[in-house]
C-alpha positions as CSV (number, residue, x, y, z in Angstrom):
1,M,100.8,43.5,33.6
2,P,99.2,45.6,36.7
3,D,98.3,44.4,39.9
4,A,94.8,43.9,40.7
5,T,94.9,47.0,43.1
6,F,96.0,48.6,40.5
7,T,93.6,47.7,37.9
8,A,91.2,48.2,39.9
9,K,91.9,51.8,40.2
10,L,92.0,51.9,36.6
11,D,88.6,50.6,36.1
12,L,87.7,53.4,38.6
13,L,89.0,56.1,36.8
14,K,87.4,54.5,33.7
15,R,84.1,54.6,35.0
16,I,84.3,58.1,36.6
17,G,85.4,59.4,33.5
18,A,87.7,61.8,31.4
19,A,85.9,65.2,32.3
20,T,85.6,64.7,36.1
21,V,89.2,63.3,36.4
22,H,90.6,66.3,34.4
23,E,88.8,68.3,37.2
24,A,90.0,66.4,39.9
25,L,93.6,67.1,38.2
26,G,93.2,70.9,38.7
27,Q,92.2,71.1,35.3
28,R,95.6,69.9,33.7
29,G,96.4,67.0,31.7
30,Y,94.1,68.4,28.4
31,V,94.4,66.7,25.1
32,D,93.3,68.9,22.3
33,A,89.8,67.9,21.8
34,A,90.1,67.0,17.9
35,I,91.6,63.8,19.0
36,A,88.5,61.9,19.5
37,P,87.4,58.4,19.7
38,L,85.9,56.7,16.8
39,D,83.3,54.8,18.7
40,A,81.6,57.6,21.2
41,A,81.0,54.5,23.7
42,T,84.5,54.0,24.2
43,R,86.0,54.4,27.7
44,I,89.7,53.5,28.2
45,A,92.1,54.0,31.3
46,G,95.4,52.6,31.0
47,P,99.3,53.2,31.3
48,A,100.7,55.0,28.2
49,Y,103.4,52.9,25.9
50,T,104.9,56.2,24.4
51,V,105.7,56.3,20.7
52,D,107.4,59.0,18.8
53,A,106.6,58.3,15.0
54,T,107.8,59.7,12.1
55,A,104.9,61.9,10.0
56,G,103.6,59.4,7.2
57,D,105.3,56.3,8.6
58,N,104.1,53.1,11.1
59,L,107.2,51.2,11.3
60,M,107.5,52.0,14.8
61,I,103.9,51.7,15.7
62,H,104.1,48.1,14.6
63,Y,107.5,47.8,16.8
64,A,104.9,49.0,19.8
65,L,102.0,47.0,19.6
66,A,104.8,44.0,19.8
67,E,106.1,45.3,22.8
68,A,103.4,47.4,24.8
69,E,101.9,44.8,27.8
70,P,98.3,44.3,28.1
71,G,96.3,46.9,29.1
72,D,98.5,49.4,27.7
73,V,97.2,52.7,26.1
74,V,99.5,53.1,22.9
75,V,100.1,56.9,22.3
76,V,101.2,58.1,19.2
77,D,102.8,61.5,18.5
78,Y,102.1,61.1,14.7
79,K,103.1,65.0,14.5
80,G,99.1,65.7,13.9
81,F,99.8,64.2,10.1
82,M,96.4,63.5,8.1
83,Q,97.8,62.7,5.0
84,A,98.2,59.1,5.6
85,A,96.7,56.7,8.0
86,A,98.9,55.9,11.2
87,I,97.1,52.6,11.8
88,G,94.3,50.2,10.3
89,D,92.0,47.6,10.9
90,I,94.7,44.7,11.1
91,M,97.0,46.6,13.3
92,A,94.0,47.0,15.7
93,F,92.8,43.6,15.8
94,S,96.3,42.9,16.7
95,A,96.4,45.1,19.5
96,K,93.0,43.8,20.7
97,T,94.2,40.3,20.1
98,R,97.2,41.1,22.6
99,G,94.9,42.3,25.4
100,L,96.3,46.4,24.8
101,G,94.1,48.9,26.4
102,G,93.6,50.9,23.3
103,I,95.7,53.3,20.9
104,V,95.3,57.2,20.8
105,I,96.8,58.7,17.4
106,D,97.9,62.4,17.2
107,G,97.0,61.7,13.4
108,A,94.8,60.0,10.9
109,V,93.7,56.4,10.8
110,R,91.5,54.5,8.8
111,D,89.1,51.5,8.4
112,A,87.1,52.9,11.1
113,A,83.9,51.2,10.5
114,A,86.1,47.7,11.1
115,V,87.3,49.2,13.9
116,V,84.3,50.5,15.6
117,E,82.7,46.9,14.7
118,M,85.5,44.8,16.5
119,G,84.9,47.0,19.7
120,F,88.5,48.0,20.5
121,A,89.4,51.6,21.4
122,V,90.8,54.1,19.1
123,F,90.9,57.7,19.7
124,C,92.5,60.0,16.8
125,R,92.3,63.2,14.9
126,G,90.1,62.1,11.8
127,L,90.2,59.4,8.8
128,C,92.6,59.1,5.4
129,I,92.4,56.5,3.2
130,T,95.8,56.4,2.3
131,G,98.3,54.0,3.8
132,P,101.6,55.0,5.9
133,T,105.4,54.1,4.4
134,K,107.1,51.3,6.8
135,S,110.7,52.4,6.9
136,Q,111.4,55.4,9.2
137,P,113.0,55.6,12.3
138,G,111.4,56.7,15.6
139,R,111.7,55.7,19.7
140,V,109.4,54.2,21.8
141,A,109.0,54.7,25.6
142,V,110.3,58.2,25.7
143,P,108.1,61.5,26.5
144,I,106.4,62.6,24.0
145,V,103.7,65.7,23.5
146,V,100.1,64.5,21.9
147,G,97.4,67.0,21.0
148,G,99.5,70.0,23.3
149,C,99.8,67.4,26.2
150,A,103.3,66.0,27.4
151,V,103.0,62.3,28.0
152,Q,105.4,60.0,30.0
153,P,105.7,56.3,29.8
154,G,103.5,55.1,32.5
155,D,101.3,58.0,32.8
156,I,97.7,57.1,33.0
157,V,95.4,57.7,29.9
158,V,91.8,58.1,30.7
159,G,89.6,59.0,27.8
160,D,85.8,58.7,26.5
161,R,83.3,60.8,24.4
162,D,84.1,63.7,26.4
163,G,88.0,63.6,25.7
164,L,91.0,62.6,26.8
165,V,93.3,63.4,30.0
166,V,96.7,62.4,31.2
167,V,97.3,61.9,34.7
168,P,100.7,61.3,36.3
169,R,101.4,57.8,37.5
170,G,102.3,59.5,40.8
171,E,99.3,61.1,41.2
172,V,96.8,58.3,40.5
173,D,95.6,58.1,44.5
174,S,95.1,61.6,45.0
175,V,93.4,62.2,41.9
176,L,91.2,59.5,42.7
177,R,90.1,60.9,45.9
178,A,89.7,63.9,44.4
179,A,87.4,63.0,42.1
180,Q,85.2,60.8,44.1
181,E,84.8,63.8,46.5
182,R,83.8,65.8,43.2
183,E,81.1,63.0,42.6
184,A,80.0,63.2,46.3
185,R,79.5,66.9,45.7
186,E,77.5,66.8,42.4
187,A,75.3,63.9,44.0
188,A,74.8,66.2,46.6
189,V,73.8,69.5,44.2
190,R,71.6,66.7,42.3
191,D,69.3,66.4,45.5
192,R,69.0,70.2,46.3
193,L,67.8,70.4,42.4
194,A,65.7,67.5,42.3
195,A,64.0,69.5,45.4
196,G,63.6,72.5,43.6
197,A,66.7,74.5,43.6
198,T,67.9,76.2,40.7
199,T,71.5,76.3,39.6
200,M,71.5,79.8,40.5
201,Q,71.3,79.1,44.2
202,V,73.2,76.0,44.1
203,M,76.1,77.6,42.4
204,N,75.6,80.6,44.5
205,L,75.7,83.0,41.1
206,E,73.2,85.3,42.8
207,P,75.5,88.0,43.6
208,Q,77.1,88.0,40.6
209,L,73.8,88.2,38.7
210,R,72.6,91.3,41.1
211,K,76.1,93.0,40.0
212,L,75.0,92.8,36.2
213,G,71.6,93.7,37.2
214,L,69.7,90.9,36.0
215,L,68.2,90.1,39.7
């Protein structure tokens, strides 16, 4: 389980949000925007417990939910499979009860209304009413690719309604510093806008607009 200092860093990443973290990471760590939260109010930040699952089968996801630690985000390479749900409300309830930080599925889920009602964070490509098999092999705690993004076990997954970003575990401190600096700059921009400046002036876009003959 993360110590108090690391938990505080995760809370800060969650508050700052995926878009700012993505910029602070140098626009790296982008996860395909098609993988979105069931509930737009969802915010997550936690270490990735990775799962390489067989498309259409969720045996290894059941195993992962039993093995992951509280606060972990179970991240599943489901191969973008949309013809069978990887999880439903029972598995989400188990994950919530065990204190997991969320589930990210590169594929489909079901029982969306119940999952949203219980307040558990699930990101997925979409919905499918068909259930999966529970018999095929897979792997956990291995490098995977989800939504075009490489994810190492223990990388930090940050997500909200804007999308998902994956931060290499060793870069958390530098990303936090860059994100906080970006927040400070944006606060200064808002002050200038509130005082009457335009976004063209604040972002020094007038020279470019002159080249285009617009000014």
